C-alpha atoms as an extended CHARMM CRD file, in Angstrom:
* protein
*
        67  EXT
         1         1  UNK       CA             -0.1860000000       -0.2850000000       -0.1640000000  PROA      1               0.0000000000
         2         2  UNK       CA              2.8660000000        2.1930000000        0.6420000000  PROA      2               0.0000000000
         3         3  UNK       CA              4.6460000000        2.0070000000       -2.1440000000  PROA      3               0.0000000000
         4         4  UNK       CA              1.4200000000        2.3150000000       -4.5480000000  PROA      4               0.0000000000
         5         5  UNK       CA              1.2640000000        5.6480000000       -2.5160000000  PROA      5               0.0000000000
         6         6  UNK       CA              4.8870000000        6.9400000000       -3.0590000000  PROA      6               0.0000000000
         7         7  UNK       CA              4.5040000000        6.3510000000       -6.8850000000  PROA      7               0.0000000000
         8         8  UNK       CA              1.4900000000        8.2320000000       -7.4690000000  PROA      8               0.0000000000
         9         9  UNK       CA              3.4260000000       10.8120000000       -5.7850000000  PROA      9               0.0000000000
        10        10  UNK       CA              6.0720000000       10.6820000000       -8.2670000000  PROA      10              0.0000000000
        11        11  UNK       CA              3.4680000000       10.9720000000      -10.6200000000  PROA      11              0.0000000000
        12        12  UNK       CA              2.5840000000       14.2760000000       -9.2750000000  PROA      12              0.0000000000
        13        13  UNK       CA              6.0410000000       15.8060000000       -8.9560000000  PROA      13              0.0000000000
        14        14  UNK       CA              6.6230000000       14.7460000000      -12.8680000000  PROA      14              0.0000000000
        15        15  UNK       CA              3.3610000000       16.3680000000      -13.8050000000  PROA      15              0.0000000000
        16        16  UNK       CA              4.0620000000       19.5760000000      -12.1090000000  PROA      16              0.0000000000
        17        17  UNK       CA              7.4550000000       20.0570000000      -13.0070000000  PROA      17              0.0000000000
        18        18  UNK       CA              6.4730000000       18.9940000000      -16.7620000000  PROA      18              0.0000000000
        19        19  UNK       CA              3.9950000000       21.7100000000      -16.4320000000  PROA      19              0.0000000000
        20        20  UNK       CA              6.4340000000       24.5520000000      -14.7980000000  PROA      20              0.0000000000
        21        21  UNK       CA              8.7480000000       23.5770000000      -17.9970000000  PROA      21              0.0000000000
        22        22  UNK       CA              6.1130000000       24.1210000000      -20.6480000000  PROA      22              0.0000000000
        23        23  UNK       CA              5.6320000000       27.4820000000      -19.2310000000  PROA      23              0.0000000000
        24        24  UNK       CA              9.0600000000       28.6270000000      -19.0700000000  PROA      24              0.0000000000
        25        25  UNK       CA              9.2990000000       27.2190000000      -22.6510000000  PROA      25              0.0000000000
        26        26  UNK       CA              6.3850000000       29.3180000000      -23.8700000000  PROA      26              0.0000000000
        27        27  UNK       CA              6.8090000000       32.2870000000      -21.7150000000  PROA      27              0.0000000000
        28        28  UNK       CA              9.8710000000       32.5040000000      -23.9470000000  PROA      28              0.0000000000
        29        29  UNK       CA              8.8790000000       31.1720000000      -27.1360000000  PROA      29              0.0000000000
        30        30  UNK       CA             11.5380000000       28.7790000000      -27.2620000000  PROA      30              0.0000000000
        31        31  UNK       CA             10.9220000000       26.4920000000      -30.8560000000  PROA      31              0.0000000000
        32        32  UNK       CA             10.3770000000       23.3240000000      -29.8380000000  PROA      32              0.0000000000
        33        33  UNK       CA             10.6100000000       22.3540000000      -32.8690000000  PROA      33              0.0000000000
        34        34  UNK       CA             14.2230000000       22.7240000000      -32.9020000000  PROA      34              0.0000000000
        35        35  UNK       CA             14.5620000000       20.9300000000      -29.7260000000  PROA      35              0.0000000000
        36        36  UNK       CA             14.5350000000       16.7950000000      -29.6370000000  PROA      36              0.0000000000
        37        37  UNK       CA             12.4470000000       16.5500000000      -26.0490000000  PROA      37              0.0000000000
        38        38  UNK       CA             12.1520000000       13.5650000000      -25.2800000000  PROA      38              0.0000000000
        39        39  UNK       CA             10.8980000000       13.3320000000      -21.5730000000  PROA      39              0.0000000000
        40        40  UNK       CA             10.4200000000       15.3120000000      -18.5350000000  PROA      40              0.0000000000
        41        41  UNK       CA             14.1180000000       14.9720000000      -17.7420000000  PROA      41              0.0000000000
        42        42  UNK       CA             14.9020000000       17.1990000000      -21.2810000000  PROA      42              0.0000000000
        43        43  UNK       CA             12.2490000000       19.8850000000      -21.0940000000  PROA      43              0.0000000000
        44        44  UNK       CA             13.9230000000       20.1540000000      -17.5120000000  PROA      44              0.0000000000
        45        45  UNK       CA             17.2370000000       20.9000000000      -18.8820000000  PROA      45              0.0000000000
        46        46  UNK       CA             16.2040000000       23.0160000000      -21.9320000000  PROA      46              0.0000000000
        47        47  UNK       CA             13.9100000000       24.9850000000      -19.9440000000  PROA      47              0.0000000000
        48        48  UNK       CA             16.8900000000       26.0670000000      -17.4990000000  PROA      48              0.0000000000
        49        49  UNK       CA             19.4530000000       26.6310000000      -19.9540000000  PROA      49              0.0000000000
        50        50  UNK       CA             17.4650000000       28.8740000000      -21.4200000000  PROA      50              0.0000000000
        51        51  UNK       CA             16.7050000000       30.7630000000      -18.2650000000  PROA      51              0.0000000000
        52        52  UNK       CA             20.1910000000       30.4550000000      -17.1160000000  PROA      52              0.0000000000
        53        53  UNK       CA             21.2590000000       32.0890000000      -20.6510000000  PROA      53              0.0000000000
        54        54  UNK       CA             18.0280000000       34.3940000000      -21.4890000000  PROA      54              0.0000000000
        55        55  UNK       CA             16.9410000000       35.2040000000      -18.2330000000  PROA      55              0.0000000000
        56        56  UNK       CA             19.9770000000       35.6020000000      -15.9950000000  PROA      56              0.0000000000
        57        57  UNK       CA             22.5810000000       36.0740000000      -18.8510000000  PROA      57              0.0000000000
        58        58  UNK       CA             24.3770000000       33.4180000000      -17.3120000000  PROA      58              0.0000000000
        59        59  UNK       CA             26.1520000000       31.4960000000      -20.0960000000  PROA      59              0.0000000000
        60        60  UNK       CA             25.6990000000       27.6830000000      -18.9560000000  PROA      60              0.0000000000
        61        61  UNK       CA             28.5990000000       26.1720000000      -20.9870000000  PROA      61              0.0000000000
        62        62  UNK       CA             30.6420000000       27.7170000000      -17.8990000000  PROA      62              0.0000000000
        63        63  UNK       CA             28.7770000000       25.0370000000      -15.9580000000  PROA      63              0.0000000000
        64        64  UNK       CA             29.7630000000       22.3080000000      -18.3630000000  PROA      64              0.0000000000
        65        65  UNK       CA             32.6950000000       19.9230000000      -17.1610000000  PROA      65              0.0000000000
        66        66  UNK       CA             35.0290000000       19.8700000000      -19.9260000000  PROA      66              0.0000000000
        67        67  UNK       CA             36.5010000000       15.9960000000      -20.0010000000  PROA      67              0.0000000000
């Protein structure tokens, strides 16, 4: 029973995250057609990078580790 409840919570959080990311992308009129978004994680990453770059004027590549 506890496991089922936990799974429902995860779905709710994922949906909330998805909706939030969609709002961020829509607000900035980002061209989703150019992106290859496969899942919620990709959607979050795209919206976060766009927000960093265009709203906060931070270069996202500064945070990417070089191999």
